[in-house]
C-alpha positions in Angstrom: 3.3 17.3 -54.3 3.3 13.5 -54.2 1.1 10.8 -55.5 0.2 8.6 -52.4 -1.6 5.3 -52.6 -3.2 3.9 -49.4 -3.9 0.1 -49.6 -6.8 -0.8 -47.4 -9.9 1.2 -46.5 -10.2 0.1 -42.9 -9.6 2.2 -39.8 -5.9 2.9 -40.4 -6.3 3.6 -44.1 -9.3 5.9 -43.6 -7.4 7.9 -41.0 -4.2 8.0 -43.1 -6.1 9.4 -46.0 -7.9 12.0 -44.0 -4.7 13.2 -42.3 -3.1 13.7 -45.7 -6.1 15.8 -46.7 -6.0 17.8 -43.5 -2.3 18.8 -44.2 -3.5 20.4 -47.4 -0.2 20.0 -49.3 -1.8 19.3 -52.6 -1.0 15.6 -52.7 -2.9 13.3 -55.0 -4.3 10.5 -52.8 -5.7 7.1 -53.8 -7.5 5.0 -51.3 -7.7 1.4 -52.6 -10.2 -1.1 -51.1 -11.0 -4.6 -52.3 -14.5 -4.6 -50.7 -17.5 -2.7 -52.2 -17.7 -0.5 -49.1 -15.1 1.3 -46.8 -14.6 0.4 -43.2 -16.3 -2.9 -43.2 -14.6 -4.2 -40.1 -15.1 -0.8 -38.4 -18.8 -1.0 -39.0 -19.2 -4.5 -37.4 -16.9 -3.9 -34.5 -18.6 -3.8 -31.1 -21.5 -5.9 -32.4 -22.2 -3.3 -35.1 -22.1 -0.4 -32.6 -18.4 0.4 -33.3 -16.4 0.5 -30.1 -14.1 3.0 -31.6 -11.7 3.7 -28.7 -11.4 3.6 -24.9 -12.5 6.2 -22.4 -9.6 5.6 -20.0 -7.4 8.7 -19.8 -4.1 7.2 -18.5 -1.9 6.5 -21.5 0.4 4.3 -19.4 -2.5 2.2 -18.4 -3.8 2.1 -22.0 -0.4 1.0 -23.4 -0.4 -1.9 -20.9 -3.5 -3.3 -22.7 -1.4 -4.4 -25.7 0.2 -7.8 -25.0 2.5 -7.2 -27.9 3.7 -3.9 -29.3 2.8 -1.4 -26.6 6.2 0.2 -26.5 6.2 0.6 -30.3 2.9 2.3 -30.2 4.0 4.9 -27.6 4.8 7.7 -30.0 1.8 7.2 -32.2 -0.5 7.0 -29.2 0.8 10.1 -27.4 0.6 12.0 -30.7 -3.1 11.0 -31.1 -4.6 9.9 -27.8 -8.0 8.3 -27.3 -9.2 11.7 -26.0 -7.9 13.2 -29.3 -9.8 10.6 -31.2 -13.0 11.3 -29.3 -12.7 15.1 -29.8 -11.9 14.6 -33.5 -15.0 12.4 -34.1 -17.3 14.9 -32.3 -15.8 17.8 -34.3 -16.7 15.9 -37.4 -20.4 15.4 -36.5 -20.4 12.1 -34.6 -21.6 12.5 -31.0 -20.1 9.9 -28.7 -20.8 8.2 -25.3 -18.6 6.5 -22.8 -20.3 3.5 -21.3 -19.8 2.1 -17.7 -17.0 -0.2 -18.8 -15.2 2.8 -20.4 -15.8 1.6 -24.0 -16.6 4.5 -26.4 -19.4 4.3 -28.9 -21.2 6.7 -31.2 -24.5 7.8 -29.6 -26.2 6.4 -32.7 -25.0 2.9 -31.7 -24.3 2.4 -35.4 -20.8 1.9 -36.8 -22.0 3.2 -40.2 -22.2 6.7 -38.7 -18.5 6.6 -38.0 -17.6 5.5 -41.5 -20.0 8.0 -43.0 -18.1 10.9 -41.4 -14.9 9.6 -43.0 -16.6 9.2 -46.4 -17.7 12.8 -46.4 -14.2 14.0 -45.6 -12.8 11.8 -48.3 -15.2 13.3 -50.8 -14.7 16.9 -49.7 -10.9 16.3 -49.8 -10.9 15.0 -53.4 -9.5 11.5 -52.5 -9.7 9.0 -55.3 -11.5 6.1 -53.7 -11.2 2.9 -55.6 -13.6 0.2 -54.4 -13.8 -3.4 -55.5 -10.1 -3.1 -56.5 -7.9 -6.0 -55.5 -4.2 -5.3 -55.4 -2.1 -8.0 -57.1 1.4 -6.8 -56.4 3.5 -3.9 -55.1 7.0 -3.4 -56.5 9.6 -0.8 -55.9 10.7 1.1 -59.0 13.3 3.8 -58.6 12.2 6.3 -56.0 8.6 5.2 -56.3 6.4 2.1 -56.6 4.2 0.3 -59.1 0.9 -1.2 -58.0 -0.6 -3.9 -60.2 -4.3 -4.9 -60.1 -6.6 -7.4 -61.6 -8.8 -5.8 -64.2 -7.4 -2.2 -64.2 -4.3 -0.2 -65.1 -1.3 0.0 -62.9 -0.8 3.0 -60.6 2.7 4.4 -60.0 2.7 6.3 -56.7 5.6 8.0 -55.1 4.6 6.7 -51.7 2.6 3.7 -50.4 0.8 3.3 -47.1 0.0 -0.3 -46.5 -3.0 -0.8 -44.2 -4.3 -4.2 -45.3 -5.0 -5.6 -41.8 -4.4 -9.1 -40.5 -6.2 -12.4 -41.1 -9.0 -12.1 -38.6 -12.6 -11.6 -39.7 -11.8 -12.9 -43.2 -15.4 -12.4 -44.3 -14.7 -8.6 -44.2 -11.8 -9.0 -46.7 -9.0 -9.5 -44.3 -7.2 -12.1 -46.3 -3.7 -11.6 -45.0 -2.4 -10.8 -48.5 -0.7 -7.7 -47.1 2.0 -10.0 -45.6 3.1 -11.2 -49.0 3.3 -7.6 -50.3 5.6 -6.5 -47.4 7.7 -9.6 -47.7 8.2 -8.9 -51.4 9.5 -5.5 -50.4 12.1 -7.0 -48.0 10.2 -7.1 -44.7 9.9 -10.0 -42.3 6.6 -11.1 -40.9 6.6 -12.7 -37.4 4.7 -15.8 -36.6 0.9 -15.2 -36.9 -1.7 -16.5 -34.5 -5.4 -15.8 -33.6 -6.0 -13.5 -30.7 -9.1 -12.4 -28.8 -10.9 -15.7 -29.3 -13.2 -17.8 -27.3 -12.0 -21.1 -25.9 -13.5 -24.6 -26.4 -13.8 -26.8 -23.4 -13.5 -30.6 -22.9 -16.0 -30.8 -20.1 -19.5 -31.8 -21.3 -21.4 -30.6 -18.3 -20.7 -26.9 -18.9 -22.5 -27.0 -22.2 -25.8 -26.8 -20.3 -24.6 -23.4 -18.8 -24.7 -21.6 -22.2 -25.6 -18.0 -21.7 -24.7 -17.8 -18.0 -22.3 -14.9 -17.4 -20.2 -13.5 -14.5 -19.2 -9.8 -14.2 -15.8 -10.5 -12.7 -13.9 -13.7 -12.3 -10.2 -14.6 -11.7 -8.7 -16.7 -14.5 -5.5 -18.6 -14.5 -4.2 -20.3 -17.7 -1.7 -23.1 -17.5 -0.3 -24.5 -20.7 3.3 -24.2 -21.8 3.2 -20.8 -20.1 1.1 -19.4 -17.2 -1.1 -16.3 -17.4 -3.5 -14.7 -15.0 -6.2 -12.1 -15.7 -9.5 -10.9 -14.3 -12.6 -9.9 -16.1 -16.1 -10.8 -17.3 -16.8 -14.4 -18.6 -19.7 -16.2 -20.2 -20.4 -19.8 -20.9 -21.3 -20.9 -24.4 -22.6 -24.1 -25.8 -19.0 -24.9 -26.8 -17.0 -23.4 -24.0 -16.3 -19.9 -22.7 -16.1 -16.4 -24.0 -16.2 -12.8 -22.8 -13.7 -9.9 -22.2 -11.7 -11.8 -19.5 -11.4 -14.8 -21.8 -10.4 -12.7 -24.7 -7.6 -11.1 -22.7 -6.4 -14.5 -21.6 -6.5 -15.7 -25.2 -4.4 -12.7 -26.2 -1.7 -13.6 -23.8 -1.9 -17.3 -24.9 -2.1 -16.5 -28.6 0.9 -18.7 -29.4 -0.2 -21.7 -27.3 -0.9 -24.7 -29.6 -4.0 -26.9 -29.2 -3.7 -29.8 -31.6 -5.9 -32.5 -30.0 -3.2 -34.0 -27.8 -2.0 -30.6 -26.4 -4.5 -29.0 -24.0 -4.3 -26.4 -21.3 -5.8 -26.0 -17.9 -8.0 -23.1 -16.9 -8.7 -22.3 -13.3 -11.7 -20.0 -12.5 -12.2 -18.1 -9.3 -15.9 -16.9 -9.3 -15.3 -14.9 -6.1 -11.9 -13.2 -6.5 -12.7 -10.7 -3.7 -13.3 -13.4 -1.1 -11.0 -16.1 0.2 -12.2 -19.7 0.7 -13.0 -19.2 4.4 -15.0 -15.9 3.9 -17.1 -17.4 1.1 -17.8 -20.5 3.2 -18.9 -18.4 6.1 -21.2 -16.3 3.9 -22.9 -19.4 2.6 -23.2 -20.9 6.0 -24.9 -17.8 7.4 -27.4 -18.0 4.6 -28.0 -21.7 5.3 -28.5 -21.1 9.0 -31.0 -18.3 8.3 -32.9 -20.6 6.0 -32.6 -24.2 7.3 -35.6 -25.5 5.4 -34.6 -24.2 2.0 -32.8 -26.7 -0.3 -29.1 -26.0 -0.6 -29.1 -25.3 -4.4 -31.6 -22.5 -3.9 -29.4 -21.1 -1.1 -26.5 -21.2 -3.5 -28.6 -19.4 -6.0 -28.3 -16.3 -3.8 -24.6 -16.2 -4.7 -24.5 -17.5 -8.3 -27.2 -17.9 -11.0 -29.6 -20.6 -9.9 -29.2 -22.7 -13.0 -25.4 -22.6 -12.5 -25.9 -23.7 -8.8 -28.0 -26.7 -9.8 -25.6 -27.8 -12.6 -22.6 -27.3 -10.3 -24.1 -29.5 -7.5 -25.0 -32.1 -10.0 -21.5 -32.2 -11.5 -19.9 -32.4 -8.0 -22.4 -35.1 -6.9 -23.3 -32.9 -4.0 -26.8 -33.3 -2.7 -28.1 -29.9 -3.8 -31.7 -30.9 -3.4 -31.3 -31.5 0.4 -32.4 -29.0 2.9 -29.7 -26.6 4.2 -30.0 -28.2 7.7 -29.2 -31.6 6.1 -26.4 -30.5 3.7 -23.0 -32.0 4.7 -19.9 -30.0 5.5 -18.0 -32.3 3.0 -20.3 -31.3 0.2 -20.2 -27.6 1.2 -16.4 -27.8 1.0 -16.5 -29.3 -2.5 -18.9 -26.6 -3.7 -16.8 -23.7 -2.3 -13.6 -25.3 -3.6 -15.2 -25.4 -7.1 -16.3 -21.8 -6.8 -12.8 -20.7 -5.8 -10.8 -22.9 -8.1 -12.9 -24.6 -10.8 -10.7 -26.6 -13.1 -11.6 -26.7 -16.8 -9.7 -28.2 -19.8 -9.1 -26.0 -22.9 -9.0 -28.1 -26.1 -9.0 -25.3 -28.7 -10.1 -21.9 -29.9 -13.4 -21.2 -31.5 -12.3 -21.4 -35.2 -12.7 -18.2 -37.2 -14.1 -16.2 -34.4 -10.9 -14.3 -33.4 -11.1 -10.5 -33.6 -7.5 -9.7 -34.3 -4.3 -11.4 -35.5 -1.2 -11.6 -33.2 2.0 -11.1 -35.1 2.8 -9.1 -38.2 5.5 -7.0 -39.7 8.6 -7.0 -37.5 8.4 -3.8 -35.5 12.2 -3.4 -35.6 11.9 -2.7 -39.3 9.5 0.2 -38.9 10.2 3.7 -37.5 7.8 4.2 -34.7 8.0 8.0 -35.0 6.9 8.0 -38.6 5.6 4.5 -39.5 8.0 4.5 -42.4 9.8 1.3 -43.3 13.5 1.3 -42.4 14.1 -1.1 -45.3 12.0 0.4 -48.1 12.0 4.2 -48.3 8.5 5.6 -49.2 6.7 2.7 -47.7 4.6 3.3 -44.6 2.7 0.7 -42.6 -0.2 1.1 -40.2 -2.8 -0.9 -38.3 -3.1 -4.6 -37.8 -0.5 -5.6 -40.4 2.1 -4.6 -37.8 3.1 -6.9 -34.9 1.0 -5.3 -32.2 -2.4 -6.2 -30.8 -4.6 -5.1 -27.9 -7.4 -6.4 -25.7 -11.1 -5.8 -26.5 -12.4 -2.4 -25.4 -11.5 -0.1 -28.3 -7.7 -0.7 -28.1 -7.3 -2.3 -31.5 -9.2 0.4 -33.3 -7.4 3.1 -31.3 -4.1 1.6 -32.4 -5.2 1.7 -36.0 -6.4 5.3 -35.8 -3.1 6.4 -34.2 -0.7 4.6 -36.5 -2.8 5.5 -39.5 -2.8 9.1 -38.6 1.0 9.1 -38.0 1.6 7.3 -41.3 -0.6 9.8 -43.2 1.1 12.7 -41.5 4.6 11.4 -42.3 3.8 10.5 -45.9 1.9 13.7 -46.6 4.6 16.1 -45.7 
């Protein structure tokens, strides 16, 4: 029997605690959380609906959705797949649904129902849950550890599972203090950067497009490096956002925007059609409706407000009848739809969903989540140097690594 302390009551910490209880080895378990509730970030994920995992079944495809750390996650993910997570949640009274884009949510559309299932299991399993408890330091002492706090007595566990998360969503308690704890225990933390963030744009004219979205666009990022993705995109009053932009921002997490340094973004609004085919499609619509003004014709292909703003920005005569619209202006419009050039000047500050970087993965055993440098210390979740795209991948990484850490520590 061991005394095990889990630091952080987010997704990884919750799953680690429950896995120790499931093993039923008589361990004394402490789950320590600085917030006044458990799973705060879990509850607000997916807009409060909790996108808890992905519905895609192919693990090879799933692991490709992690720009960093996919190879490290392989053992944890094969040990506890997204399908396993879905089955586990439903076995514990949380019915799920898979939406069209393969994101998985509780049928309740309420993240609180996911955390409530964990809370019941923690209570039934006799886990000592310490809320509003801020850890001050972790020190190694002999074969065990000493945890010091503000305002309460020290705890001396035999093993520690550190699940303190990253720096994203700081209003949920993710302060990044876990990095200082692991560094004090001999670990190295890689460079940290915001990931899954919206981009700010230099162009003023796009601000009028706020709220206009596209289901699938091709996106090319050109900064110090070049990245290409495809996915949904939406304009905001400051720039652009959406799953495709988040994926691009994940690849470009370490690009620096400091006022003088910018990057170019090229958007293809019709990735399934080449320039000639798109031109021909628009020409056919113009020929069929010669008396309609061009911007209304273009509104058959893109949102009308976007068509008007685009014509105005290009100084194309969008108000002219189709029969009077010049070939030169049509070429400008099609070229912009196939290769719109925008200038990225920064990220939307504080809006990132996850932190890129973390504890050096070479210092952690991927088959146990135990530190290679500090025996008895286990690490799980976002504190590690892995991160995924939106769509349930980051929570799935936390469930899988948390479960493996709990299983290894609980033996």
